C-alpha positions in Angstrom: -34.9 9.3 -33.3 -31.1 8.7 -32.9 -29.4 5.5 -32.9 -29.3 3.8 -29.2 -26.3 3.6 -28.1 -23.8 0.5 -28.3 -23.2 -0.8 -24.7 -19.6 -0.3 -23.6 -17.4 -3.1 -22.4 -15.7 -2.9 -19.5 -13.3 -5.2 -17.3 -15.5 -3.9 -13.7 -16.5 -0.9 -11.7 -13.8 1.6 -9.9 -12.1 0.7 -6.8 -12.2 4.3 -5.9 -15.1 6.2 -6.9 -15.1 9.3 -5.2 -11.8 12.4 -5.2 -11.9 16.1 -4.1 -9.8 18.9 -3.2 -8.6 19.3 0.4 -10.0 22.9 0.4 -14.0 22.9 1.0 -15.4 24.3 -2.3 -18.9 23.5 -2.0 -21.1 20.7 -2.8 -21.0 20.8 -6.7 -19.7 17.5 -7.9 -18.4 16.5 -11.3 -19.9 12.8 -12.5 -17.8 10.7 -14.4 -19.1 7.5 -15.8 -17.7 4.4 -15.6 -17.5 4.1 -19.7 -15.6 7.3 -18.9 -12.8 6.1 -16.7 -12.8 2.9 -18.5 -11.6 4.7 -21.6 -9.4 7.1 -19.3 -8.0 4.1 -17.5 -7.1 2.5 -20.8 -5.6 4.9 -22.8 -4.0 7.4 -19.9 -3.0 4.7 -17.7 -2.4 1.8 -19.8 -0.9 3.6 -22.5 -3.3 1.9 -25.4 -4.2 3.7 -28.4 -7.7 4.8 -29.7 -7.7 1.7 -32.0 -7.1 -0.9 -28.9 -9.3 0.7 -26.5 -12.1 0.7 -29.1 -11.7 -3.1 -29.5 -11.5 -3.8 -25.9 -14.8 -1.9 -25.1 -16.4 -3.4 -28.5 -17.2 0.1 -29.9 -16.2 2.5 -32.5 -12.7 4.5 -32.7 -15.1 7.3 -33.3 -17.0 6.7 -30.4 -13.8 6.2 -27.9 -12.7 9.7 -29.3 -15.7 11.4 -28.0 -15.6 9.6 -24.6 -12.3 10.5 -24.2 -12.4 14.1 -25.2 -15.5 14.2 -22.8 -13.8 12.4 -19.6 -10.8 14.8 -20.1 -12.9 17.8 -19.9 -14.4 16.4 -16.9 -10.9 16.0 -14.8 -10.2 19.5 -16.0 -13.4 20.8 -14.6 -12.6 18.8 -11.6 -9.3 19.8 -10.5 -9.0 23.3 -12.2 -12.3 24.6 -10.5 -11.9 22.4 -7.5 -14.8 20.5 -7.9 -15.4 16.9 -6.3 -15.1 14.0 -9.0 -17.8 10.7 -8.6 -17.3 7.7 -10.5 -20.9 6.8 -11.3 -23.2 5.5 -13.8 -23.0 5.2 -17.4 -23.9 2.9 -20.4 -21.6 -0.2 -19.8 -21.5 -3.9 -19.5 -19.1 -6.1 -17.7 -16.8 -8.5 -19.9 -17.2 -12.3 -19.0 -13.9 -13.0 -20.2 -14.6 -14.6 -23.6 -14.3 -11.4 -26.0 -11.3 -12.0 -28.8 -10.6 -8.5 -27.6 -10.9 -9.3 -23.9 -8.2 -7.6 -21.3 -6.4 -11.0 -21.1 -7.0 -11.2 -17.1 -9.9 -12.2 -14.8 -12.7 -9.6 -15.1 -14.5 -9.1 -12.0 -18.1 -7.2 -11.7 -17.0 -5.5 -8.8 -19.0 -2.7 -6.7 -16.7 -0.6 -4.5 -14.0 -3.4 -4.9 -16.3 -6.1 -3.4 -17.3 -8.7 -6.6 -21.1 -9.1 -6.9 -20.7 -13.0 -6.5 -22.2 -11.7 -3.0 -23.9 -8.9 -2.2 -26.9 -7.6 -0.7 -29.2 -5.4 -3.3 -32.1 -3.4 -2.0 -34.8 -2.1 -4.3 -37.3 0.6 -3.8 -40.6 -1.6 -3.2 -44.4 -1.2 -3.4 -46.8 -3.8 -4.9 -44.2 -5.9 -6.5 -43.1 -2.8 -8.4 -40.0 -0.6 -8.6 -41.1 2.8 -6.2 -40.1 5.5 -7.6 -39.6 8.4 -4.9 -36.2 7.3 -3.6 -37.1 9.8 -0.8 -40.6 8.6 0.2 -40.2 5.1 0.0 -41.8 3.4 3.2 -40.5 -0.4 2.0 -37.6 -2.1 0.1 -37.3 -5.0 -0.8 -34.0 -6.7 -0.2 -32.1 -9.2 -2.4 -29.2 -11.7 -0.9 -27.1 -12.5 -3.9 -23.9 -15.1 -4.0 -22.1 -16.3 -7.3 -25.1 -14.5 -9.5 -28.1 -15.8 -8.1 -30.4 -14.7 -5.7 -30.5 -16.9 -2.2 -32.9 -14.5 0.0 -35.4 -12.1 0.0 -37.4 -10.4 2.3 -39.2 -6.6 3.0 -37.8 -3.8 5.2 -39.9 -1.1 6.5 -38.1 2.0 5.9 -37.4 3.6 9.1 -37.7 7.3 8.6 -37.8 9.4 5.4 -35.5 11.6 3.2 -32.3 10.7 1.7 -29.9 10.8 4.7 -32.1 8.9 7.0 -32.2 6.3 4.2 -29.1 5.8 3.4 -27.9 5.4 6.9 -30.8 2.7 6.9 -29.7 0.9 3.9 -26.1 1.1 5.3 -27.6 -0.3 8.6 -28.5 -3.2 6.8 -25.3 -4.0 4.8 -26.5 -2.9 1.2 -24.1 -2.7 -1.4 -26.4 -1.8 -4.2 -29.8 0.2 -4.4 -32.5 -0.1 -7.5 -34.8 2.9 -7.4 -36.7 5.0 -9.8 -36.7 8.7 -9.4 -33.6 10.1 -7.1 -32.3 13.6 -6.4 -29.1 15.0 -6.2 -28.5 15.1 -2.4 -29.8 11.4 -2.1 -26.8 10.4 -4.9 -24.5 12.4 -2.4 -25.8 10.8 0.2 -25.5 7.5 -1.4 -22.2 7.9 -2.7 -20.4 8.8 0.4 -22.0 5.8 1.9 -20.5 3.6 -0.8 -23.4 2.2 -2.3 -23.8 2.1 -5.8 -27.3 3.1 -7.1 -29.3 2.5 -10.3 -31.9 5.5 -11.1 -34.8 5.7 -13.1 -35.9 2.1 -13.4 -39.3 1.0 -13.5 -41.3 -2.4 -13.6 -41.3 -5.4 -12.0 -39.0 -5.5 -8.8 -37.8 -9.1 -9.1 -37.2 -8.7 -13.1 -34.9 -5.6 -12.0 -32.7 -7.6 -10.0 -32.4 -10.5 -12.2 -31.2 -8.0 -14.9 -28.8 -6.8 -12.8 -27.0 -9.6 -12.2 -27.2 -10.7 -15.8 -25.6 -7.4 -16.4 -28.4 -5.8 -18.4 -30.4 -3.8 -16.5 -31.6 -0.6 -18.2 -31.3 2.6 -16.1 -30.4 6.3 -16.5 -27.3 7.3 -15.3 -28.6 11.0 -15.1 -31.6 10.2 -13.6 -32.7 13.2 -11.1 -35.7 14.3 -9.4 -36.0 17.6 -7.7 -39.4 16.0 -5.9 -37.2 15.1 -3.0 -35.9 18.2 -2.0 -38.7 20.4 -3.4 -42.0 19.1 -3.3 -43.7 21.5 -5.6 -41.7 20.8 -8.4 -42.6 17.4 -9.5 -46.3 16.8 -9.2 -46.0 13.0 -10.5 -44.9 9.3 -9.3 -43.1 8.9 -12.8 -39.9 10.6 -11.5 -37.8 8.2 -13.6 -39.5 9.0 -16.7 -38.4 12.3 -18.8 -41.7 14.2 -17.8 -42.7 17.0 -15.0 -39.2 18.0 -14.6 -37.6 14.7 -13.3 -35.4 12.3 -15.1 -33.9 13.1 -18.8 -30.9 11.8 -20.5 
């Protein structure tokens, strides 16, 4: 078993998360993680050295170089082959402003330009747990948070099924963030289009997951996939957030 990846420190979520060519070049996208975005922002936009970037993100210089090379390749793949670019997921935590090598400005937890001090979170829900099939969830638990604390919760029965209908339903509720288990590529695209930040591959108690999100320690799978939502026969288990039955994966 390899060493666990050190969580990368970032100042905040990107304000803009989707870019694409004017021409219609198909549905295949390139996904740049938030920590990859942060490395590009620090090195290419703020002109920091790899060493300075490593200090600010609390990781090694070697790791910065690896992230930077991967990120630059993804940017090239998007530009050269006309693939839409989506910034989503990653292995990161938010800076709280107290670190020695902090950026020196007010760091905020933001989602699509919105501070997480005031937001609505939806969790695919069943019997107190995170339900593992986004496209088939029958109920969401909604959490209204202010200043990092949960102020109100309620249950909302899903109207319809399938990623398009559910993304529209969440939009109608004013949801900012979704926590779920298995989630297919079509659902991810629908949520990105709706401006809803999602954390897939999450298991366990729904309340604990939301509290962990607000505390910046939610464990999730940035690369979660589940073909169950598009092809019923390809996944015969309700464990789509896990690495089996052709679902999940790192």
